[in-house]
C-alpha positions as CSV (number, residue, x, y, z in Angstrom):
1,C,47.0,208.2,-19.6
2,K,49.5,205.8,-20.6
3,I,47.8,202.6,-18.9
4,L,47.9,201.0,-22.2
5,R,51.3,200.6,-22.6
6,C,51.8,199.5,-19.0
7,N,48.8,196.4,-19.7
8,S,50.7,195.6,-23.1
9,E,54.5,195.6,-21.1
10,Y,53.2,193.2,-18.6
11,V,51.3,191.1,-20.6
12,A,54.4,190.9,-23.1
13,A,56.7,190.0,-19.7
14,T,54.2,187.1,-18.6
15,L,53.4,185.6,-22.1
16,H,56.0,183.1,-22.3
17,L,57.2,182.2,-19.1
18,R,58.3,178.6,-18.5
19,G,60.3,176.7,-16.0
20,P,61.6,176.7,-12.6
21,G,62.3,180.2,-12.4
22,R,59.1,181.4,-13.6
23,M,57.5,182.6,-10.2
24,A,60.5,185.0,-9.7
25,A,59.9,186.0,-13.0
26,Y,56.4,187.0,-12.6
27,C,56.9,188.7,-9.4
28,D,59.2,190.9,-11.2
29,A,56.7,191.5,-14.1
30,L,53.9,192.2,-11.3
31,R,56.7,194.9,-10.0
32,S,57.3,196.4,-13.0
33,Y,53.6,196.7,-14.1
34,S,53.0,198.5,-10.4
35,H,56.1,201.3,-11.1
36,C,54.4,201.5,-14.4
37,T,51.0,202.7,-12.8
38,R,52.4,204.6,-10.2
39,K,54.0,206.7,-12.7
40,T,51.0,207.3,-14.8
41,A,48.8,207.7,-11.6
42,R,48.0,211.6,-11.9
43,T,47.1,211.6,-15.6
44,C,44.8,208.3,-15.0
45,R,43.3,209.2,-12.2
46,G,39.3,209.5,-13.9
47,D,40.4,206.2,-15.7
48,L,38.2,202.9,-15.0
49,A,41.0,200.8,-17.0
50,Y,43.8,202.1,-14.7
51,H,41.6,201.5,-11.5
52,S,41.2,198.1,-12.5
53,A,44.7,197.5,-13.0
54,V,45.8,198.9,-9.5
55,H,43.1,196.7,-7.9
56,G,44.3,193.5,-10.3
57,I,48.2,194.0,-9.4
58,E,47.5,194.0,-5.6
59,D,45.5,191.0,-5.8
60,L,47.7,189.4,-7.7
61,M,50.9,190.1,-5.8
62,I,49.2,188.9,-2.6
63,Q,47.9,185.5,-4.3
64,N,51.6,184.9,-5.2
65,N,53.4,186.0,-2.3
66,C,55.3,188.6,-4.5
67,S,56.9,191.3,-2.1
68,K,56.4,194.9,-3.1
69,E,60.3,195.7,-3.2
70,G,62.5,193.5,-5.5
71,P,64.2,193.6,-9.0
72,T,61.9,194.4,-12.0
73,S,61.5,193.1,-15.4
74,P,63.9,194.2,-18.1
75,P,62.2,196.9,-20.3
76,R,61.3,195.3,-23.7
77,P,62.0,197.2,-27.2
78,R,59.1,199.4,-28.3
79,P,57.2,197.9,-31.1
80,P,56.4,200.7,-34.0
81,A,53.3,202.6,-32.5
82,P,50.6,203.1,-35.1
83,N,48.7,199.4,-35.6
84,H,49.4,198.6,-32.3
85,Q,47.7,201.3,-30.6
86,G,45.0,200.9,-32.5
87,L,44.5,197.4,-30.9
88,E,44.8,198.0,-27.5
89,S,41.9,200.6,-27.7
90,L,40.0,198.0,-29.5
91,D,40.7,195.7,-26.4
92,I,40.3,198.1,-23.7
93,C,37.0,198.9,-24.9
94,N,35.6,196.0,-24.3
95,Y,35.2,196.0,-20.8
96,E,34.2,192.5,-20.2
97,K,37.1,190.9,-22.4
98,S,40.0,193.2,-20.3
99,F,38.0,192.4,-16.7
100,L,38.5,188.7,-17.2
101,Y,42.0,189.0,-18.7
102,K,43.1,191.2,-15.2
103,H,40.9,189.3,-12.8
104,G,40.8,185.6,-14.3
105,Q,37.0,185.9,-14.0
106,P,34.1,187.8,-15.6
107,P,32.8,190.8,-13.8
108,T,29.9,190.6,-11.6
109,Y,26.5,192.6,-12.9
110,Q,23.9,194.6,-11.3
111,H,20.0,195.3,-12.4
112,C,18.1,198.6,-11.8
113,A,14.5,199.4,-13.4
114,A,12.0,201.9,-13.5
115,F,8.8,201.6,-14.8
116,G,5.0,202.4,-14.6
117,D,3.8,204.8,-12.0
118,P,7.3,204.7,-11.2
119,H,7.9,201.6,-9.3
120,I,12.0,201.3,-8.7
121,R,13.9,198.2,-8.4
122,T,17.3,199.2,-7.1
123,F,20.4,197.6,-7.4
124,H,19.9,195.9,-4.5
125,D,17.0,194.3,-5.2
126,D,15.0,196.5,-3.2
127,F,11.5,198.0,-4.6
128,H,9.7,201.2,-3.9
129,T,6.7,202.6,-5.5
130,C,7.5,206.7,-5.7
131,R,5.8,209.7,-6.3
132,V,8.8,211.7,-7.4
133,E,7.4,214.7,-9.6
134,G,9.6,216.1,-11.9
135,S,12.9,215.5,-12.7
136,W,15.1,212.7,-10.5
137,P,18.3,211.1,-11.0
138,L,18.3,207.5,-11.6
139,L,22.2,207.0,-12.1
140,D,24.8,209.5,-11.4
141,N,28.7,208.2,-11.7
142,D,31.6,208.4,-13.1
143,Y,30.5,207.2,-16.3
144,L,26.6,207.4,-16.6
145,F,24.1,210.2,-16.1
146,V,20.5,209.0,-16.4
147,Q,17.7,211.3,-15.5
148,A,13.7,210.3,-15.2
149,T,11.2,213.2,-15.6
150,S,7.5,212.5,-14.2
151,S,4.5,213.9,-14.3
152,P,1.0,213.2,-13.1
153,V,-0.2,210.3,-14.4
154,A,-3.8,212.0,-14.6
155,K,-5.0,215.3,-13.7
156,G,-5.2,215.9,-10.1
157,S,-3.7,212.4,-9.0
158,N,-0.9,211.5,-6.8
159,A,0.6,208.9,-8.9
160,T,3.3,210.1,-11.7
161,V,4.5,208.4,-14.7
162,T,8.0,208.7,-16.5
163,S,7.3,210.9,-19.4
164,K,11.3,211.8,-20.2
165,L,14.4,210.2,-20.2
166,T,18.2,211.7,-20.7
167,I,21.0,209.7,-20.7
168,I,24.4,210.7,-20.8
169,F,27.4,208.4,-21.9
170,K,30.4,210.3,-20.6
171,N,33.7,210.8,-22.5
172,M,36.0,208.2,-22.3
173,K,39.1,208.9,-23.9
174,E,40.2,205.6,-25.7
175,C,36.4,204.8,-26.6
176,I,34.0,207.5,-26.9
177,D,32.7,210.9,-27.2
178,Q,30.4,211.9,-24.9
179,K,26.7,211.0,-26.2
180,V,23.3,212.2,-25.2
181,Y,20.1,209.9,-25.9
182,Q,16.6,211.3,-24.9
183,A,13.6,209.4,-25.2
184,E,10.0,211.2,-24.4
185,I,6.5,209.6,-25.0
186,D,5.8,209.3,-28.5
187,N,9.2,209.9,-29.3
188,L,11.9,206.9,-28.8
189,P,14.5,207.7,-31.4
190,A,16.9,204.8,-33.0
191,A,19.8,207.2,-32.4
192,F,21.6,209.7,-30.2
193,E,20.7,213.5,-29.8
194,D,23.5,214.2,-32.9
195,G,22.1,212.0,-34.9
196,S,24.7,209.2,-34.7
197,V,24.3,205.2,-33.3
198,N,27.6,204.4,-32.2
199,G,30.3,206.2,-30.1
200,G,32.1,208.0,-32.6
201,E,35.1,208.0,-35.0
202,R,37.6,206.6,-32.1
203,P,39.2,203.2,-32.5
204,G,36.5,202.0,-30.1
205,G,33.7,204.1,-31.3
206,S,31.5,201.0,-32.3
207,S,31.6,199.7,-28.4
208,L,28.6,202.1,-28.1
209,A,25.4,201.1,-30.2
210,I,21.7,202.0,-30.3
211,R,19.9,199.3,-31.7
212,E,15.8,199.2,-32.3
213,R,14.1,196.1,-31.0
214,S,10.7,197.5,-32.0
215,P,10.1,201.0,-33.6
216,G,8.8,203.7,-31.4
217,R,8.3,201.0,-28.6
218,H,11.9,199.2,-27.6
219,V,15.4,200.5,-28.0
220,E,18.6,198.9,-26.5
221,I,21.8,200.6,-25.9
222,H,24.9,198.0,-25.8
223,A,27.8,200.2,-24.0
224,E,30.5,197.3,-24.4
225,Y,33.2,199.7,-23.4
226,I,32.0,199.9,-19.8
227,G,30.2,196.4,-19.4
228,T,26.6,198.0,-19.5
229,T,23.3,197.4,-21.6
230,I,20.0,200.0,-21.3
231,A,16.7,199.2,-22.2
232,V,14.2,202.0,-22.7
233,R,10.2,201.1,-23.9
234,Q,7.2,202.7,-23.9
235,A,3.6,201.3,-22.8
236,G,0.6,203.1,-23.2
237,R,1.9,206.6,-22.1
238,Q,4.5,206.2,-20.0
239,L,8.4,205.5,-20.5
240,S,10.1,202.6,-18.5
241,F,14.1,202.0,-18.0
242,S,16.4,198.8,-17.5
243,I,19.5,198.3,-17.0
244,R,22.5,195.6,-16.5
245,A,25.6,197.5,-15.3
246,A,29.1,196.1,-14.3
247,E,29.2,196.5,-10.1
248,E,32.4,198.5,-11.0
249,V,30.7,200.8,-13.1
250,A,27.3,200.9,-10.8
251,R,29.9,202.1,-8.0
252,A,31.8,204.5,-9.6
253,F,30.5,207.5,-7.8
254,T,31.6,209.8,-4.8
255,E,29.5,210.9,-1.5
256,E,28.4,213.9,-3.6
257,Q,26.4,211.7,-6.0
258,D,24.3,210.3,-3.1
259,L,20.9,210.9,-4.8
260,Q,20.6,208.1,-7.5
261,L,17.1,206.1,-7.3
262,C,19.0,202.9,-8.6
263,V,21.2,203.1,-5.9
264,G,19.2,204.3,-2.8
265,G,15.6,203.6,-3.9
266,C,13.0,206.9,-3.5
267,P,13.8,209.1,-1.0
268,R,11.2,208.1,2.3
269,S,9.1,210.9,1.8
270,Q,8.3,210.0,-2.0
271,R,7.3,206.4,-1.3
272,I,3.7,205.2,-1.8
273,S,1.8,202.4,-0.2
274,R,0.7,200.4,-3.2
275,S,-2.2,198.9,-0.9
276,E,-3.3,202.4,-1.4
277,C,-4.7,202.2,-4.8
278,C,-6.8,199.2,-4.6
279,R,-10.0,199.9,-2.2
280,G,-12.4,200.3,-5.0
281,R,-13.1,196.4,-5.1
282,T,-15.0,196.0,-9.0
283,A,-11.6,198.2,-10.4
284,A,-9.2,196.4,-8.3
285,E,-10.8,192.9,-9.5
286,T,-10.8,193.8,-12.9
287,A,-7.2,194.9,-12.9
288,R,-6.4,191.8,-11.1
289,A,-7.8,189.7,-13.9
290,L,-6.1,191.5,-16.9
291,C,-2.6,191.8,-15.1
292,K,-3.1,188.0,-14.2
293,E,-2.9,187.0,-18.1
294,M,0.4,188.7,-18.7
295,L,2.0,188.0,-14.9
296,P,0.9,184.8,-13.7
297,I,3.0,184.9,-10.6
298,E,1.9,187.4,-8.2
299,D,4.9,189.1,-7.3
300,V,5.7,192.9,-7.0
301,Y,5.7,193.1,-10.8
302,F,2.2,191.8,-10.8
303,Q,1.5,194.0,-7.7
304,S,2.6,197.0,-9.7
305,C,0.4,196.1,-12.6
306,V,-2.8,196.3,-10.6
307,F,-1.7,199.4,-8.8
308,D,-1.1,201.2,-12.3
309,V,-4.3,200.0,-14.1
310,V,-6.4,201.0,-11.5
311,T,-4.8,204.4,-10.7
312,S,-4.7,205.4,-14.1
313,G,-7.7,203.2,-15.7
314,D,-5.5,202.0,-18.6
315,A,-5.1,199.1,-19.4
316,N,-1.9,199.3,-21.3
317,F,-0.1,199.7,-17.9
318,T,-0.2,195.8,-17.9
319,M,2.7,196.0,-20.6
320,A,5.2,198.4,-18.5
321,A,4.8,195.8,-16.2
322,H,5.4,192.8,-18.4
323,G,8.2,194.8,-20.0
324,A,10.2,195.3,-17.2
325,L,10.0,191.7,-16.2
326,E,10.7,190.3,-19.7
327,D,14.2,193.0,-19.0
328,A,14.6,191.3,-15.7
329,K,14.9,187.9,-17.1
330,V,17.7,189.2,-19.4
331,F,19.5,191.5,-17.4
332,L,19.5,190.2,-13.4
333,P,22.7,188.2,-13.0
334,N,20.7,185.8,-10.3
335,A,18.0,184.5,-11.9
336,E,16.6,183.4,-8.1
337,K,16.3,186.8,-7.6
338,L,13.5,187.4,-10.6
339,H,10.6,187.7,-8.2
340,I,10.2,189.7,-5.4
341,F,7.5,189.2,-2.9
342,Q,6.3,191.6,-0.3
């Protein structure tokens, strides 16, 4: 995929445009950029940078009233290859920087979380409490696959908790090798399955990195190349997952990849009403008092906390809802949507 070359030729052609003929030369450069992307379309089909470039060119042509037919910029002399390629690869592996450069504005982000007796906050700010025993995909798109495995919170209980998380960062040629991260209860490693802590030996390998925030309790994975950050936590006997993903990345899936709890929430047959748990008055009052200490606002995080403490009998579940709320404060693009009331 030669999209990097198209990008750099466009940059070189527009970098020093001045004077009265500037707009005509700018349209020439955009047409050249468009020709270049068309030539590389077949090999770049699954490439995020390629799709960003194609959409960016269309937008810029409309904004600047450039016609699709017309003269193009003269080709520039080829620079010496080795160093140049390395620099381009590093730049293409910083999603935010390359998006800002192409679109003139930062990317938009979305947030999803799964915690406690799985409560799912979807990318669209819907909120469900789920039964979902066994393995279910939280995400399944062109760049990421995340699967949560749930088991009953107690013997004979209807409620389940996440006991295992598998996260696959799919191979992205310019930036990273495919990497798999797996966490289980009492085993929250600060490395990928192969023992590495970054995206491998490629020029952009450092654009994927794991950081341990609290040993055995809280790990963060930064995937700069796709504008995504993931937090995995353990609180009590359950795991939780939070993600802040670039909108373009979150939406990069086909119709076949339609079951994703972060996108559509739990299927209707798997949803539980949170009010069902709390008919025993004393248990509910005790749980409310415990949760109120950590979560003073009585929103869905508070309700989830009460549900989990009553259902499991484990006061540690207050930490699961609190951790999810802390992640949401950092990851949510719109702070006004932090608290959901149902």
